[in-house]
C-alpha positions in Angstrom: -41.0 28.2 16.3 -44.2 30.1 15.7 -46.7 30.6 18.6 -50.2 31.9 18.2 -50.7 34.5 21.0 -54.4 35.0 20.7 -57.4 34.3 18.5 -60.5 36.4 17.9 -63.9 35.0 18.4 -64.4 34.1 14.8 -61.1 32.0 14.9 -58.9 34.4 13.0 -55.4 35.0 14.3 -55.0 38.3 16.0 -51.3 38.2 16.9 -48.5 35.7 16.4 -45.1 35.4 18.1 -42.0 34.2 16.3 -38.7 33.0 17.6 -36.2 34.7 15.3 -33.4 32.4 16.4 -35.4 29.3 15.4 -36.5 30.7 12.1 -32.9 31.6 11.3 -31.7 28.2 12.3 -34.3 26.5 10.2 -33.4 28.7 7.2 -29.7 27.8 7.6 -30.6 24.1 7.8 -32.7 24.5 4.6 -29.8 26.2 2.8 -27.4 23.5 4.0 -29.7 20.8 2.8 -30.0 22.4 -0.6 -26.2 22.7 -0.8 -25.8 19.0 0.0 -28.4 18.1 -2.7 -26.5 20.3 -5.2 -23.2 18.5 -4.5 -24.8 15.0 -4.7 -26.8 15.9 -7.7 -23.9 17.5 -9.5 -21.8 14.5 -9.0 -24.6 12.2 -10.1 -25.2 14.2 -13.2 -21.5 14.2 -14.0 -21.0 10.5 -13.5 -24.1 9.8 -15.6 -22.5 11.9 -18.4 -25.3 14.4 -18.7 -24.4 17.5 -20.7 -26.0 20.7 -21.8 -29.6 21.3 -21.1 -30.2 17.8 -19.7 -27.7 18.4 -16.9 -29.1 21.9 -16.2 -32.7 20.7 -16.0 -31.6 17.9 -13.6 -30.6 20.5 -11.1 -34.2 21.8 -10.9 -35.5 18.2 -10.7 -33.2 17.5 -7.7 -34.4 20.7 -6.0 -38.0 19.8 -6.7 -37.5 16.4 -5.2 -35.8 17.9 -2.1 -38.6 20.4 -1.6 -41.2 17.6 -2.0 -39.4 15.5 0.5 -39.1 18.4 2.9 -42.8 19.2 2.6 -43.7 15.6 3.3 -41.4 15.6 6.3 -43.1 18.8 7.6 -46.5 17.2 7.0 -47.3 20.0 4.6 -47.4 22.5 7.5 -44.7 25.0 7.3 -46.0 27.4 9.9 -44.2 26.0 13.0 -40.8 26.0 11.2 -40.7 28.7 8.5 -42.1 32.2 8.0 -43.7 31.5 4.6 -44.3 28.7 2.1 -42.2 30.7 -0.4 -39.2 30.2 1.9 -39.6 26.5 1.8 -40.1 26.3 -1.9 -37.7 28.9 -3.4 -35.2 30.1 -0.8 -31.7 29.1 -1.6 -32.4 27.4 -4.9 -30.4 29.8 -7.0 -27.6 30.2 -4.4 -26.5 26.6 -4.9 -26.5 26.6 -8.7 -22.7 27.3 -8.8 -22.1 24.5 -6.4 -24.0 22.1 -8.6 -22.1 23.2 -11.8 -18.8 22.9 -10.0 -19.4 19.3 -8.9 -21.2 18.4 -12.2 -18.2 19.5 -14.3 -15.7 18.0 -11.8 -17.4 14.6 -11.9 -17.9 14.7 -15.6 -14.3 15.5 -16.4 -13.0 13.0 -13.9 -15.1 10.1 -15.3 -15.5 10.9 -19.0 -12.5 13.1 -20.0 -9.5 11.9 -17.9 
């Protein structure tokens, strides 16, 4: 949670207070959401039989859709929940690549190879 402590006469923010616990909890929830999307997306790509670059690009499409859905849910206002817009858009994207690849290859091999 972000709380504005005071404003100057011209409307600019002089001081802001943050709740580190809330910011940390929101960051963990964001990472968990990205991990779940990586699992579901990897399985979907594997079942659809995507290989090579198509499957790899689908990962970024899934992350883009997740970020857009999150931004819509937040009403395009990240300030009460996250420290920066960069955290909402980029944080944790590359951390879940290996999870995506694991489930992508697992689903592909289960459906198309065995």
